C-alpha positions as CSV (number, residue, x, y, z in Angstrom):
1,X,195.7,-109.8,148.8
2,X,196.2,-109.5,152.5
3,X,194.3,-112.4,154.0
4,X,191.1,-110.9,155.4
5,X,188.2,-113.1,156.4
6,X,185.7,-110.5,157.7
7,X,185.0,-106.9,156.7
8,X,182.8,-104.3,158.4
9,X,181.6,-101.0,157.2
10,X,180.4,-97.7,158.6
11,X,178.9,-95.0,156.4
12,X,178.6,-91.3,157.3
13,X,176.4,-88.9,155.4
14,X,174.1,-89.1,152.5
15,X,172.2,-91.7,150.6
16,X,174.8,-91.5,147.9
17,X,177.4,-92.7,150.3
18,X,175.2,-95.6,151.4
19,X,174.8,-96.7,147.7
20,X,178.6,-96.6,147.2
21,X,179.4,-98.4,150.4
22,X,177.0,-101.2,149.4
23,X,178.7,-101.4,146.0
24,X,182.2,-101.6,147.6
25,X,181.0,-104.2,150.1
26,X,180.0,-106.5,147.2
27,X,183.6,-106.4,145.9
28,X,184.6,-108.1,149.2
29,X,181.8,-110.6,149.1
30,X,182.7,-111.5,145.6
31,X,186.1,-112.8,146.8
32,X,184.7,-114.6,149.8
33,X,185.2,-112.0,152.5
34,X,182.2,-112.0,154.9
35,X,180.5,-108.8,155.7
36,X,180.0,-108.5,159.5
37,X,179.2,-106.0,162.2
38,X,181.9,-104.1,164.1
39,X,181.3,-106.1,167.3
40,X,182.0,-109.3,165.4
41,X,185.7,-108.4,165.3
42,X,186.3,-107.8,161.5
43,X,189.9,-108.0,160.1
44,X,189.3,-104.9,158.1
45,X,187.1,-101.9,158.8
46,X,186.1,-99.4,156.1
47,X,184.8,-96.0,156.9
48,X,183.0,-94.1,154.2
49,X,183.2,-90.5,155.3
50,X,181.2,-87.3,154.8
51,X,182.5,-83.8,155.1
52,X,179.4,-81.6,154.7
53,X,179.7,-80.5,158.3
54,X,182.5,-80.2,160.8
55,X,180.8,-82.7,163.1
56,X,181.2,-85.4,160.3
57,X,184.9,-85.0,160.5
58,X,185.0,-85.3,164.3
59,X,182.7,-88.4,164.2
60,X,185.1,-90.1,161.9
61,X,188.1,-89.5,164.2
62,X,186.1,-90.7,167.2
63,X,185.0,-93.9,165.3
64,X,188.6,-94.8,164.4
65,X,189.6,-94.5,168.1
66,X,186.6,-96.7,169.1
67,X,187.5,-99.4,166.5
68,X,191.1,-99.6,167.7
69,X,190.0,-99.9,171.3
70,X,187.7,-102.8,170.4
71,X,190.1,-104.5,168.0
72,X,193.7,-103.2,168.0
73,X,194.7,-105.4,165.1
74,X,191.9,-104.3,162.8
75,X,193.0,-102.8,159.4
76,X,191.3,-99.4,159.1
77,X,190.6,-97.9,155.7
78,X,189.2,-94.3,155.3
79,X,187.4,-93.5,152.0
80,X,184.8,-90.8,150.9
81,X,184.6,-87.1,150.9
82,X,186.7,-86.4,154.0
83,X,189.4,-88.7,152.6
84,X,189.5,-86.7,149.3
85,X,189.6,-83.3,151.0
86,X,192.1,-84.1,153.8
87,X,194.0,-87.3,153.0
88,X,197.3,-86.2,154.7
89,X,195.4,-85.2,157.9
90,X,193.7,-88.5,158.0
91,X,196.9,-90.4,157.4
92,X,198.3,-88.8,160.6
93,X,195.4,-90.1,162.7
94,X,196.3,-92.9,165.1
95,X,194.9,-96.2,163.9
96,X,194.5,-95.5,160.2
97,X,196.1,-97.9,157.8
98,X,194.9,-96.8,154.3
99,X,193.3,-93.6,152.8
100,X,191.7,-93.7,149.4
101,X,190.4,-90.7,147.5
102,X,187.4,-90.2,145.2
103,X,188.8,-92.2,142.2
104,X,190.7,-94.8,144.2
105,X,188.0,-96.0,146.6
106,X,186.4,-98.2,143.9
107,X,189.8,-99.8,143.3
108,X,190.2,-100.8,146.9
109,X,190.9,-104.4,146.1
110,X,193.9,-103.5,143.9
111,X,195.3,-101.2,146.7
112,X,195.0,-104.0,149.3
113,X,196.7,-106.4,146.9
114,X,199.5,-103.8,146.4
115,X,200.1,-103.5,150.1
116,X,200.5,-107.3,150.4
117,X,203.6,-107.0,148.2
118,X,205.2,-104.1,150.1
119,X,206.9,-104.2,153.5
120,X,206.3,-100.6,154.4
121,X,204.6,-99.9,157.7
122,X,203.6,-96.4,156.6
123,X,199.9,-95.5,156.0
124,X,199.0,-96.3,152.3
125,X,197.6,-93.1,150.9
126,X,196.3,-92.8,147.3
127,X,194.4,-89.8,145.9
128,X,194.6,-87.5,142.9
129,X,193.4,-84.1,142.0
130,X,189.6,-84.0,142.0
131,X,189.9,-82.3,138.6
132,X,191.0,-85.7,137.2
133,X,187.9,-87.4,138.5
134,X,185.7,-87.7,135.4
135,X,184.5,-91.3,135.5
136,X,181.0,-92.1,136.7
137,X,180.9,-95.3,138.8
138,X,177.4,-96.8,139.0
139,X,176.3,-97.8,142.5
140,X,173.2,-99.1,144.3
141,X,172.6,-100.4,147.8
142,X,171.4,-103.8,148.7
143,X,170.9,-105.5,152.0
144,X,167.7,-103.7,153.0
145,X,165.0,-105.8,151.3
146,X,162.6,-102.9,151.3
147,X,164.4,-100.2,149.4
148,X,167.5,-99.4,147.4
149,X,169.5,-96.2,146.9
150,X,170.3,-95.9,143.2
151,X,173.1,-93.5,142.3
152,X,172.2,-91.8,139.1
153,X,174.6,-88.8,139.2
154,X,177.8,-87.7,140.9
155,X,179.6,-84.4,141.4
156,X,178.5,-80.8,141.2
157,X,179.3,-77.8,139.0
158,X,177.5,-75.2,141.2
159,X,180.2,-74.2,143.8
160,X,177.9,-72.7,146.4
161,X,180.0,-70.6,148.8
162,X,179.4,-72.9,151.8
163,X,179.9,-76.2,150.1
164,X,183.0,-78.5,149.8
165,X,181.2,-81.2,147.7
166,X,182.6,-80.1,144.3
167,X,186.1,-80.3,145.9
168,X,185.4,-83.8,147.2
169,X,183.5,-85.3,144.3
170,X,184.4,-83.3,141.2
171,X,182.3,-82.2,138.2
172,X,178.8,-83.2,137.6
173,X,178.6,-86.5,135.6
174,X,176.4,-89.5,135.1
175,X,175.9,-92.6,133.0
176,X,173.6,-92.8,130.0
177,X,169.9,-93.4,130.5
178,X,170.4,-96.9,129.0
179,X,173.1,-97.8,131.5
180,X,171.1,-96.3,134.4
181,X,168.1,-98.4,133.4
182,X,170.4,-101.4,133.4
183,X,171.3,-100.7,137.0
184,X,167.6,-100.3,137.9
185,X,166.8,-103.6,136.3
186,X,169.4,-105.3,138.4
187,X,167.6,-104.0,141.5
188,X,164.3,-105.1,140.0
189,X,165.6,-108.7,140.0
190,X,165.9,-108.6,143.8
191,X,163.1,-108.3,146.4
192,X,163.4,-104.5,146.7
193,X,160.1,-102.7,146.3
194,X,161.2,-99.0,146.4
195,X,164.2,-97.3,144.7
196,X,165.4,-93.9,145.9
197,X,167.1,-91.9,143.2
198,X,170.2,-90.3,144.7
199,X,173.3,-88.3,143.7
200,X,174.9,-84.9,144.5
201,X,172.8,-82.8,142.1
202,X,170.4,-85.3,140.5
203,X,168.4,-82.6,138.6
204,X,171.6,-81.9,136.7
205,X,171.5,-85.4,135.1
206,X,172.7,-85.0,131.5
207,X,174.3,-81.6,132.2
208,X,172.0,-79.9,129.7
209,X,172.5,-82.4,126.9
210,X,169.9,-84.4,125.0
211,X,169.4,-86.7,127.9
212,X,168.1,-85.1,131.1
213,X,166.4,-85.9,134.4
214,X,162.9,-85.6,132.9
215,X,163.7,-88.1,130.2
216,X,165.3,-90.4,132.7
217,X,162.4,-90.6,135.1
218,X,160.0,-91.2,132.3
219,X,162.0,-94.3,131.4
220,X,162.5,-95.4,135.0
221,X,158.7,-95.3,135.5
222,X,158.4,-98.1,133.0
223,X,160.8,-100.5,134.7
224,X,159.1,-103.7,135.6
225,X,159.7,-105.3,139.0
226,X,160.0,-102.0,141.0
227,X,156.8,-100.7,142.7
228,X,157.9,-97.3,143.7
229,X,160.5,-94.7,142.9
230,X,161.3,-91.8,145.3
231,X,163.2,-88.7,144.3
232,X,165.8,-87.5,146.8
233,X,166.9,-83.9,147.1
234,X,166.5,-81.8,143.9
235,X,167.4,-78.2,143.3
236,X,164.4,-75.9,142.8
237,X,165.9,-74.3,139.6
238,X,166.2,-77.9,138.1
239,X,162.7,-79.0,139.3
240,X,160.9,-78.0,136.1
241,X,157.2,-77.7,135.6
242,X,157.3,-80.7,133.3
243,X,159.0,-82.8,135.9
244,X,156.4,-81.8,138.5
245,X,153.5,-82.4,136.2
246,X,154.9,-85.8,135.2
247,X,155.5,-87.0,138.7
248,X,152.2,-85.9,140.1
249,X,149.8,-86.5,137.1
250,X,151.3,-89.0,134.7
251,X,153.7,-91.3,136.5
252,X,152.6,-94.6,137.8
253,X,155.4,-95.3,140.2
254,X,157.0,-92.1,141.3
255,X,156.0,-91.1,144.9
256,X,154.4,-87.7,145.5
257,X,157.3,-86.6,147.6
258,X,159.9,-83.9,146.9
259,X,162.8,-82.7,149.0
260,X,163.7,-79.2,147.7
261,X,166.7,-77.3,149.2
262,X,165.9,-73.7,150.2
263,X,168.9,-72.7,152.5
264,X,167.5,-69.2,153.1
265,X,164.3,-67.3,152.7
266,X,166.1,-64.1,152.0
267,X,167.2,-63.2,148.5
268,X,170.3,-61.3,149.6
269,X,171.4,-64.4,151.5
270,X,170.7,-66.6,148.5
271,X,173.0,-64.4,146.4
272,X,175.7,-64.6,149.0
273,X,175.4,-68.4,149.1
274,X,175.7,-68.4,145.3
275,X,172.4,-70.2,144.9
276,X,170.8,-70.3,141.4
277,X,167.2,-69.2,142.3
278,X,165.3,-66.7,144.4
279,X,162.5,-67.0,146.8
280,X,159.9,-66.2,144.2
281,X,160.9,-69.2,142.0
282,X,161.0,-71.4,145.1
283,X,157.5,-70.3,146.2
284,X,156.2,-70.9,142.7
285,X,157.5,-74.5,142.8
286,X,155.7,-75.2,146.1
287,X,152.5,-73.7,144.8
288,X,152.5,-75.7,141.6
289,X,153.1,-79.0,143.5
290,X,150.3,-78.3,146.0
291,X,147.9,-77.2,143.3
292,X,148.4,-80.6,141.6
293,X,148.6,-82.7,144.7
294,X,147.6,-81.1,148.0
295,X,148.7,-84.3,149.8
296,X,152.2,-84.2,148.3
297,X,155.0,-84.2,150.9
298,X,157.6,-81.5,150.6
299,X,160.8,-81.4,152.6
300,X,163.1,-78.4,152.8
301,X,166.8,-77.9,153.6
302,X,167.7,-74.7,155.4
303,X,170.9,-73.3,156.8
304,X,171.0,-71.0,159.8
305,X,173.9,-68.8,160.9
306,X,175.5,-68.2,157.4
307,X,177.9,-65.2,157.5
308,X,175.9,-62.0,157.2
309,X,172.6,-63.5,158.4
310,X,171.2,-60.7,160.5
311,X,168.2,-61.0,162.7
312,X,166.2,-59.4,160.0
313,X,167.4,-61.9,157.4
314,X,166.7,-64.8,159.6
315,X,163.2,-63.6,160.3
316,X,162.7,-63.4,156.6
317,X,163.5,-67.1,156.4
318,X,161.3,-67.9,159.4
319,X,158.3,-66.0,158.0
320,X,158.8,-67.4,154.5
321,X,158.8,-70.9,155.8
322,X,155.8,-70.2,158.0
323,X,153.7,-69.3,155.0
324,X,154.9,-72.1,152.7
325,X,152.8,-75.3,152.6
326,X,155.8,-77.6,153.3
327,X,155.9,-80.7,155.4
328,X,159.1,-80.8,157.3
329,X,162.5,-79.1,157.5
330,X,166.1,-80.3,157.6
331,X,167.9,-77.6,159.6
332,X,171.7,-77.3,159.2
333,X,173.7,-75.0,161.5
334,X,176.3,-73.4,159.4
335,X,179.9,-74.5,160.1
336,X,183.0,-73.1,158.6
337,X,184.6,-75.3,156.0
338,X,188.2,-75.0,154.7
339,X,188.6,-73.9,151.0
340,X,185.2,-72.4,150.8
341,X,184.3,-68.7,149.9
342,X,182.0,-68.4,152.9
343,X,184.8,-69.0,155.4
344,X,186.5,-65.8,154.1
345,X,183.4,-63.7,154.6
346,X,182.9,-61.2,157.4
347,X,179.9,-60.7,159.7
348,X,180.3,-64.1,161.4
349,X,177.2,-65.1,163.3
350,X,178.1,-66.2,166.9
351,X,177.6,-69.9,167.6
352,X,175.1,-69.2,170.4
353,X,173.0,-67.3,167.8
354,X,173.3,-70.1,165.3
355,X,172.1,-72.6,167.9
356,X,169.2,-70.4,168.9
357,X,168.0,-70.0,165.3
358,X,168.4,-73.8,164.7
359,X,166.1,-74.5,167.7
360,X,163.5,-72.1,166.4
361,X,163.4,-73.8,163.0
362,X,163.4,-77.3,164.6
363,X,160.3,-76.3,166.5
364,X,158.7,-74.9,163.3
365,X,159.6,-78.2,161.5
366,X,157.7,-80.1,164.2
367,X,154.6,-78.0,163.8
368,X,154.8,-78.3,160.0
369,X,155.2,-82.1,160.2
370,X,152.3,-82.5,162.6
371,X,150.1,-80.2,160.5
372,X,150.9,-82.2,157.4
373,X,150.3,-85.5,159.1
374,X,147.0,-84.2,160.5
375,X,145.8,-83.5,156.9
376,X,146.3,-87.2,156.2
377,X,144.0,-88.5,159.0
378,X,141.1,-90.8,157.9
379,X,142.6,-91.2,154.4
380,X,143.5,-94.5,152.7
381,X,147.1,-94.9,151.7
382,X,149.5,-97.4,150.2
383,X,152.2,-98.3,152.7
384,X,155.5,-100.1,152.2
385,X,156.2,-102.0,155.4
386,X,159.7,-102.4,156.8
387,X,161.2,-105.7,157.8
388,X,161.8,-105.2,161.5
389,X,159.7,-106.2,164.5
390,X,160.0,-103.2,166.7
391,X,158.5,-103.9,170.2
392,X,155.6,-105.7,168.7
393,X,154.9,-103.1,166.0
394,X,155.8,-103.0,162.3
395,X,156.4,-99.7,160.6
396,X,156.2,-98.3,157.1
397,X,155.8,-95.2,154.9
398,X,153.0,-94.1,152.7
399,X,153.7,-93.0,149.2
400,X,153.6,-89.4,150.4
401,X,156.1,-90.2,153.2
402,X,153.8,-90.5,156.3
403,X,155.2,-92.9,158.8
404,X,152.7,-95.4,160.2
405,X,152.7,-98.4,162.5
406,X,150.4,-101.4,163.2
407,X,150.8,-104.5,165.3
408,X,153.5,-106.7,163.9
409,X,152.6,-109.4,161.3
410,X,155.4,-111.3,159.7
411,X,153.7,-111.6,156.4
412,X,153.5,-107.8,156.0
413,X,157.3,-107.2,155.8
414,X,158.4,-105.9,152.5
415,X,154.9,-105.7,151.1
416,X,152.8,-102.7,150.0
417,X,149.4,-102.7,151.7
418,X,146.3,-100.4,151.8
419,X,145.8,-98.9,155.2
420,X,143.5,-96.4,156.8
421,X,145.3,-93.7,158.8
422,X,143.3,-93.5,162.0
423,X,145.1,-92.1,165.0
424,X,148.1,-89.8,165.2
425,X,150.2,-90.3,168.3
426,X,152.6,-87.9,170.0
427,X,155.6,-89.2,168.2
428,X,154.0,-88.1,164.9
429,X,153.4,-91.6,163.7
430,X,150.0,-92.9,162.6
431,X,148.4,-95.9,164.3
432,X,146.7,-97.5,161.3
433,X,144.3,-100.2,160.2
434,X,145.0,-102.7,157.5
435,X,142.5,-102.7,154.6
436,X,143.5,-104.9,151.7
437,X,146.6,-106.2,149.9
438,X,147.6,-104.2,146.8
439,X,150.7,-103.4,144.9
440,X,149.2,-101.1,142.3
441,X,148.1,-97.5,141.8
442,X,150.6,-96.0,144.3
443,X,149.5,-92.5,143.5
């Protein structure tokens, strides 16, 4: 292998990408290559890319230019979704030395070894048709003592009209429950307290077979050595009543926190996006969650400016979200993506209109979040504290995803404590009072 002594990483995008970057970084550490920060002049720099939005592509290009300015001799490798979708375009970027597609990124050591035995100065590019990507590669993140992102599923079979993920990651797939539990138990052997279940479409675990997401979380809830599991984004049509009841009534370790993509509050828009639910189903999910746990946190993804979104349709989304008892919004401004059905649609929404609508929903999100936080005032919660001393304060999150802070105490880092939420400041963070030490009864 090319003689590298130091490697640095940068990850764009989702929690799934972070879990995979961490797994790849351990391949380097296993052969004695030290993981360092970019400003420590690494010999090799690996960028794990996202391609959900146009900005992700642009940020990748900007980062490569920055790396080469800081360290002209650094060997730059591009992996991830952008690398699978546009390998030839990336190979033509100044400063890139290697491009690896979806299958090849986990074999990066073999590709580096291959380059050592060739004399070509050309960019090493290796990718295959995403249709051939059928293997599931387990991954989980380490490095943050507090939490780990556990990849339980990859790929997607849905082909929403705005999305490139199926083209970048392939068909929905996962390991068995037994193998997934084995990965969780590896995490349990570390100091990690919280595991975030991540993937592209995690509710599709099992793809309709005998094993499914419900049976998986029931088994994970029994894993010893992990205090808390948190579910990342899950599609509303796959968030069944039995999953909701289990998480909010029966589970001992699953946090009362759901992130449920909506994308639009207008049924005509949902059909155009090729989503697999309507607003009535979505509203039913929210009502069931809140009937079981009024203090449950609910996050929502929403897209503004999708082709054909009239003022009337946008107002349907706005009014739908106003009446829903949700906690915060993740607002995405629609951007045209190559090889998607949406790009071929007419009735394009002007960018100025997209930005205006985005601002309106960001303001609504702020109000929703503050209202949700206000409902938590004067309650007692379990908080997992982070590791950092941040200007004399230590931060953490409650089981229902309320951010809190108290004066820094070193012994609190990476522990779960009971706190009283006392004062809400203007940054929507609770100033709290410590009560007792506890690691049980998270719900």
